[in-house]
C-alpha positions in Angstrom: -54.9 11.6 6.1 -51.5 10.0 6.0 -52.8 8.1 2.7 -53.8 10.9 0.8 -52.0 13.9 -0.9 -53.3 16.7 1.4 -53.6 19.2 -1.6 -56.1 17.1 -3.3 -60.1 17.7 -2.9 -61.8 15.1 -1.3 -65.4 14.3 -0.4 -66.3 12.6 3.2 -69.7 10.9 3.3 -70.6 10.4 6.6 -73.4 8.9 8.5 -75.3 11.7 9.7 -74.6 15.9 10.2 -73.4 15.2 13.7 -70.9 12.8 12.4 -69.9 15.1 9.3 -69.3 17.9 11.8 -67.0 15.4 14.0 -65.1 14.3 10.9 -64.7 17.7 10.0 -63.2 18.7 13.2 -60.9 15.8 13.4 -59.5 16.0 10.2 -58.6 19.9 11.0 -57.0 19.0 14.2 -54.8 16.2 12.3 -53.9 18.2 9.1 -51.1 20.2 8.7 -52.6 23.1 6.9 -52.8 26.3 9.0 -56.2 27.1 7.3 -59.7 26.9 9.5 -61.4 26.0 6.4 -59.1 23.2 5.3 -61.8 20.7 5.9 -65.5 21.9 6.2 -68.9 20.7 6.2 -71.6 20.9 3.8 -74.6 19.6 4.6 -78.6 20.8 4.6 -78.2 22.0 7.9 -75.1 24.6 7.0 -77.3 26.9 4.7 -75.8 29.7 3.0 -72.4 29.3 4.6 -72.3 25.3 3.4 -73.3 26.6 -0.3 -70.3 29.4 -0.1 -68.0 26.4 1.0 -69.4 24.1 -1.7 -69.1 27.0 -4.6 -65.4 27.7 -3.3 -64.6 24.1 -3.2 -66.1 23.4 -7.0 -63.6 26.4 -8.3 -61.0 24.5 -9.5 -58.5 27.8 -9.2 -59.1 27.7 -5.4 -57.6 25.2 -2.9 -59.3 25.6 0.1 -61.7 24.2 1.1 -59.8 20.8 0.0 -62.1 18.4 2.1 -65.7 18.5 2.3 -67.4 16.1 4.9 -71.3 15.5 4.1 -74.2 13.4 5.0 -76.6 13.2 2.1 -76.1 16.5 0.5 -73.7 15.6 -2.2 -74.6 12.5 -3.5 -76.1 14.0 -6.4 -76.0 16.8 -8.6 -72.4 18.2 -7.3 -70.0 19.1 -10.3 -66.5 19.2 -8.4 -64.2 17.8 -11.5 -61.1 17.7 -9.4 -62.0 15.5 -6.6 -59.4 12.9 -6.0 -60.5 11.0 -2.9 -64.2 9.8 -2.7 -64.3 8.7 1.3 -67.5 6.5 2.2 -67.8 6.4 6.0 -71.3 5.6 6.1 -73.7 2.6 5.1 -74.9 3.0 1.5 -78.3 0.9 0.7 -79.2 1.7 -2.7 -76.7 0.8 -5.8 -78.1 3.8 -7.5 -76.9 6.0 -4.3 -73.4 4.1 -4.3 -73.0 4.8 -7.8 -73.8 8.6 -7.4 -71.5 8.6 -4.6 -68.6 7.2 -6.5 -69.6 9.3 -9.9 -68.4 12.3 -7.6 -64.9 11.2 -8.6 -65.4 10.4 -11.8 -65.6 14.0 -13.5 -63.1 14.8 -15.9 -60.3 17.6 -15.5 -57.5 18.4 -17.2 -54.5 16.5 -15.8 -56.7 14.0 -13.6 -56.3 10.7 -14.7 -57.5 8.7 -11.4 -59.7 8.9 -8.3 -59.5 6.9 -5.1 -62.2 5.6 -3.2 -62.0 4.9 0.6 -64.4 2.4 1.3 -64.3 1.9 5.2 -67.9 0.5 5.2 -67.1 -2.0 2.8 -70.6 -0.8 0.5 -69.0 -2.2 -2.6 -69.6 -5.5 -0.9 -73.3 -5.1 -1.4 -73.6 -4.4 -5.2 -72.7 -6.0 -8.1 -73.6 -4.9 -11.7 -71.6 -6.7 -14.2 -73.1 -4.4 -17.0 -71.6 -1.1 -15.4 -68.7 -2.9 -13.8 -67.5 -4.5 -17.2 -65.3 -7.8 -17.3 -62.2 -7.3 -15.4 -59.1 -6.3 -17.1 -56.3 -9.3 -16.1 -53.2 -7.3 -15.0 -50.2 -8.4 -16.7 -47.3 -9.2 -14.2 -44.3 -6.5 -14.1 -41.2 -7.5 -16.4 -43.3 -9.8 -18.5 -43.6 -7.1 -21.1 -40.9 -6.6 -24.2 -39.0 -3.2 -23.2 -40.0 -2.8 -19.6 -36.4 -2.1 -18.4 -36.2 0.7 -21.1 -38.3 3.9 -21.5 -40.1 3.8 -24.7 -39.4 5.6 -28.0 -41.5 8.7 -28.3 -43.6 8.3 -31.3 -43.2 10.1 -34.7 -45.6 13.0 -35.3 -48.4 11.8 -37.5 -48.6 13.6 -41.1 -52.3 15.6 -41.5 -53.6 13.0 -43.6 -52.6 9.7 -40.9 -54.6 11.3 -38.0 -56.9 8.6 -36.6 -59.9 9.3 -34.9 -60.0 9.1 -30.9 -59.8 5.7 -29.5 -62.8 4.5 -27.9 -63.3 5.2 -24.3 -61.4 2.8 -22.0 -62.1 1.5 -18.8 -61.3 2.7 -15.2 -60.0 0.4 -12.8 -60.9 1.1 -9.2 -59.0 -0.7 -6.9 -61.0 -1.5 -3.8 -60.3 -3.1 -0.1 -59.4 -6.7 0.0 -57.9 -6.7 -3.4 -61.6 -6.0 -5.3 -61.6 -4.3 -8.1 -64.3 -2.0 -9.9 -64.4 -1.2 -13.7 -66.0 2.1 -14.8 -66.2 3.1 -18.8 -64.6 6.4 -19.0 
């Protein structure tokens, strides 16, 4: 909990429904939030209350619930656009499932320019897909670019006839454990 902004929406993928309940209880005990619904469990066993929690979580105007724990239910078909943290606390045995879980963080939302994956089970080690991952983008060491010490000049506004089409989609770099990186085209 100390590694994340406590107000950012997060999904925690647990080993099973009992594990999801235990993790939910631990998060609620350790969080500074006074809301009993700060972290909730959403699994197949939770029925209509789980569906209600999920709808509230998906509503970007609501801040509670902030964290969802689940086992299998939220790997696919969940459009929660402002998820900033995806937490893996269970093994993932399929590359498709791994991509679907990571995809929970890739939804676009105004002002969202990143998400973080916390992979406590090192699931990324089991999957390599260069076509999906893309080529690694080499990092430039800080201070090697001219003007690094000075703020950039604001650009001149373009004339109406000078407006270019939008640039191609960029790669998103996800930093993984042990210095590994995962690239996703945005």
